[in-house]
N, C-alpha and C positions, 0 to 999 in steps of 0.2 A: 461321236467325238466332234470337236469344234471344226476340224478340217475336212470332214466328210464331203466328198464330191468336189473338192478343190484340187485342181492339177497345178503343180508348181514346177517351174523350170529354174535351174541353178546355172548362172552364167559366171564361170570362173570356178574350176574344180580343184583348187588347192585346199589347204587346211581349213580356211574359213568357209569355203563353199560346202565342204563335206560336213563341217560342224553344223551349219544351218540345215543341211539336208537331213541329218539324223534327228535334229530337234523338230523339224517340220513333220517328219515321218512319225515320231512319237506322239505328236498332237493329232494324228489321224488323217493328215492330208496325203495325197499321192505325189510322189516325186516322179514326174513323167518324162523329164528331159533334162539334159545338161549340155553345156558348151565349154570347150577348152581347146586351145591350139595344140596341146601336147597329147599325142595319141595314147600314151600310157595312162595319163590322167583320165581320159575318156573311158578306157577299158576298165580301169578299177572302179570308176563310178557306175558304169553299166552293170558290172558284176555284183556290186553291193546293193544297188537300188532297183535293178531290173528296169532301168530307164533307157530311153533312146538318147543317143548323144550326137552332137553336131560340132562342126568346126567353126561355125559362124553364128552370131546371135540372130542374124536375119532368118536363118533356117529355123531356129527354135521359135521365134516369134510367129512364124507361119504355121506352126504345129497347132492344130485345132484343140488338142488336149490341154494346152497350156492356158491357165486362167491368170496366173500371177508369176512374176519372176523375182528372183533375188540376185542382186548384182554384187559380186565379190572380186571383181577384177582390179588391177592397178588403177589408181585414181584417174589417170588421163583418159581412160576409156569409159568412165561412168556416163559422160554426156551422150556419146553416140548411142550407147545401148539403152539408156533410160529414155531418151527422146524417142527412139524408134519404138520401144515398147509402149510408151504412153500414147504415141500417135496411133498405135494399133488398138488402143483401148484397154490394154492390160494393166493390172495392178502391179506396183513396183516397190520393193524394199531395196534401198541402196545402202551398202555398208559405208560407214563414215570414212572420210569426210564426204560432203556432197559432191565435191569435184576437186580438181587439182588447182584451179584458179577461180577467182571471184567471177570473172566473165563467164566461164563455163558453168558455174553454179547458177548464175542468173538465167542462162539459156535453159537449163533443166527446169528451173522454177517457172519460167514462161510456158514451157511445154506442159508441165503439170497443171497449170492454171487453165490451159485449153482442153485438157484431156478429160474423158469420162472416167479414166482409171484413177486409182488411189496411188499416192506416192508418199512414202515415209523414209526416214533416214535412220540408220542403225546406231543410235547412241544408247546402247543397252544399259548403261550404268544408271539411267533414270529409273529403270524398273527393278534394280537390285533391292534386296530386303531393307538395307540401311536407308535408302532413299525413300522407300515406301513408308517406313516409320516416320522419317523426317517430314514427309508431306502431310501425314495425318496430324502430327503435332503442330505443324505450321497452320493447318486448317483450323485448329482449335485456338489459334492465336497465342500459343505458349511462348513464342519468342519475342512478341512485341513487334517493333519495326526492325527489319533486317538492315544492317548497316555495312557489313563488310564480309567478304568471303576470301579465305586463304585456300588456294587450290594447288595441290602438289601432285605431280606424277613424275617421279624422279627415279631413275635407275643408276646404281653405282657403276655398273658396266652392263650394257645391253644394246649395243649398236648392231642392227641388222647388217650383215657383211656386205662390203662393196661387191658389186657384180649383181646384187639383187635389185629388184625394181625400187625397193624402199630408199636406196641411196642415189637413185638416178633422178635428177630434178625434172627431166622431160616426162618421166612416167609418174612420179609421186607428187611433184609440185613443190615439195619441201621435205624437211627431215623430221626431227623429233617433234616440232610444233604441230605439224599436220598429222603425224602418226599417233602420238600419245598425248601431247599437250592439248589437242583438240577435245579429248575426252574430258579433261579437267575444266577447260574453258566452257564447254557446253553445259556441264553440270552446274557450274557457278552461275551462268546466265539463267539456267532453268530454275535454280533455287531462288533467284531474285525475280522470277516471273518475267524475264526478258525485258529489263528496263531500257529506256532510251539511253544510248551511249553518247556521251559528250566528247571524250577524247581518249586516245590510246597511245601509250608509249611502250617501247620494248627494245630489247637488245638480244640478238641472236648470235651464237658463237659456233664456229667449226673448229674444235680444239683437238678432239681425240681421233677422229676418223682419218686424219692425214699423217698421224705419227707412225714411224716405222716400228716402234716398240710398244704397241698397244697391248696392254695386259687384259686378258679375257678369261679369268679363272673359271667362270661357269660355262665357257664354250658357247656363249649365246650366238656369236657370229661365226658359224661353222665354216663359212667360206671367206673368212677374213683375208684381205689382201691390201696392204697399205699402198701398193703400187697401182691399184685400180684407178682408172680415170673417171669412174662414175660416182666418186664420193665428192659431191659438190653441194651438199645440203647441210643444214644446221644440225648440231647434236645437242644443243641446249638453248633455252630461252628463259629470260626473265621479263615479265611484262606487268603493266599496271593499267587498269581500266577505270575511268571515272564516269559515273552515270549522272543524268540530268537532275535527279532528286537527291544527290549527295552520296548514294551508295557507291562502293568501290570494290574492286576485285584485284587481288595480287596473284600472279600465276608464276609457278616455277615448274618447268618440265625439262627433262634431259634423258637422252639415251645413255649418256656416260658423264660422270662428274665425280670429283673427289669428296663425296659426302655419303652418308648412309642413305640407302634407298628409302623412298617414302611415297605413299599414295594418300597421304593425310589430307583430309578435307575439313575445314573449320568454318563455321558460320557464326557470326556475331549478331546478336539482337539486343534490343534495349531491355528486354525482360529475361532472356536466357540465350544461351549459345548451344551449338551442336558440334560434335566431332565424330568422325568415322573415317574409315579407309574407303576409298572409291571402290565400288563394286562389292563391298563386304556385307555381312549379315548383321553386324552389331552397330549400335548407335549409343553415344553418350550425350546426355543433356547436362549442361552446366548452369547452375543458378546460384543465387545468394539471397539471404533473407535476414530478418531481425527477430523472428519468433523465438522467445526464450533468451537468445543472445544473438549477436551478429554471427552469421555462419555461412559456409558454403554448402551447396547440395549438388552431388553428382549422381545422376540417375542413369544406370546402365540398362539398355534394352537389347535383348538377344532375339534376332529374327529367325524365322523358319529357314533352315539351311536348304530346304528344297526349293525355295524361291530364288531363282537365279535370273539375272538380268536378261541373258540371252533367251531363256525359256519363256519368260513373261513377255518379252518383246515379240517373239515369233507368234505367241498365242494372240497377242493384241493385233498383230498384222492379219492373221487368219480370220479373226473375228471381224475385223474391218472389211476384209474381202467378202466374207459371207453376208455382212449387212449392207455392203455397198456404200459405206460411209467412212470418211477419213477419221482416224482417231484424233483425240484432242491433244495428244502429245506426239513428239517426233515428227512434226509436220515440216514440210519443205520451207515454209515461211520462217519458222524458228531457226532451222539449221542454216538458212541463208543469212540470218543475223550473225550466227557463229562464224560463217565464212567471211563476212564483212570485217569482223574484228580480227580474224586471222590475217586478212589482207592488210589491215591497218598496222598490225604488229610488224609484218615484213617491211612495209613502207617506212615505218618509224625507224627500224633498225638500219635500213639502207640510207636514210637521209640524216639520221641523228637528231630528228625533230619529233615533237609531239604531233600526232595526227588528229586533227579536229574532224569529228563526224557530225557535229551539231554545234551551232553557236552557243558558247557558254552563257549561262544566265548572268545578269548583272550582279556584282558583288556589293553587298551593303557595307558601308564603312564601319569599322570596329568602334565600340563605344568611346574608347579613349581618343581615337582619331577624330570622331565627331565632336567630342568635347573641346579638342584643340581648335576646331574650326569656329566655335561659338565666340 
């Protein structure tokens, strides 16, 4: 199997750490070590995977059986762990986002550039079946020139409860934008092949997390406490991104809002458009033509349900580790671009201004304006 003879250590043994560990094990790699501050987490992990466990990432990095590490800790700790692992020459997969701040992300990127180890970031929706089919149609130039992406990751109610690290700005760095909005933003930038960004505007809101009568019908935040002092993060965001070549992105993300939930992702092109749910297996292509008579064409494509973003991502990581070569996608350079846009959205919301990331190109006068000047 692809992971033969690769020893993997998991740093952060909560739900996501165990999820990756099972995926990696199924691909044939050895789960040799794990790290967590909580003794019960370490005990459960050791029992299931037969792995050594440690209280610190430094101890795991010194374990000679570890070839690669997967980091699934709260965002604030990504930098210290990833930099130490990369300086030791280990290969690293960091769960999204790259870091809790842009400055921290830039330090990780610098360490990755110096290291002999591989470093990728866990934006697994790029590897989902829907996106794989979109990529193939894009490669065949079916869409023409891409012009705009509408990216939605909206929950009607789904705030991680106060008291968890998700709602602590010191640990997470942000709220809904950094937790789930980052998935939609990354996918939009990926679909457009990471164009140069000219300007970013955004508005963040903290509306539901501070109310004493927060309705949670699905019980998503099982430790909900409106009195908690750690709810100082955004629970929704609306943003608009303009690119140097005229492409645009509109982003809606929310942990909670009074609208139907949606993970709808829409791409507009000059020849055709695409629509699917983020991370799903199905893709719809929307076209129009004149053959016979003017008409619309909707083409529905159903992907292999066995192709999951997490599984494909972990397989690509192990393949890269085995080959000693960084994959072409999920690179630190790409995800650093995502982090820069995230940072610009926060700054735009704080200042109430559009954030310029690049000087805008000169605007040609409209024809009627030019005629008036003659």
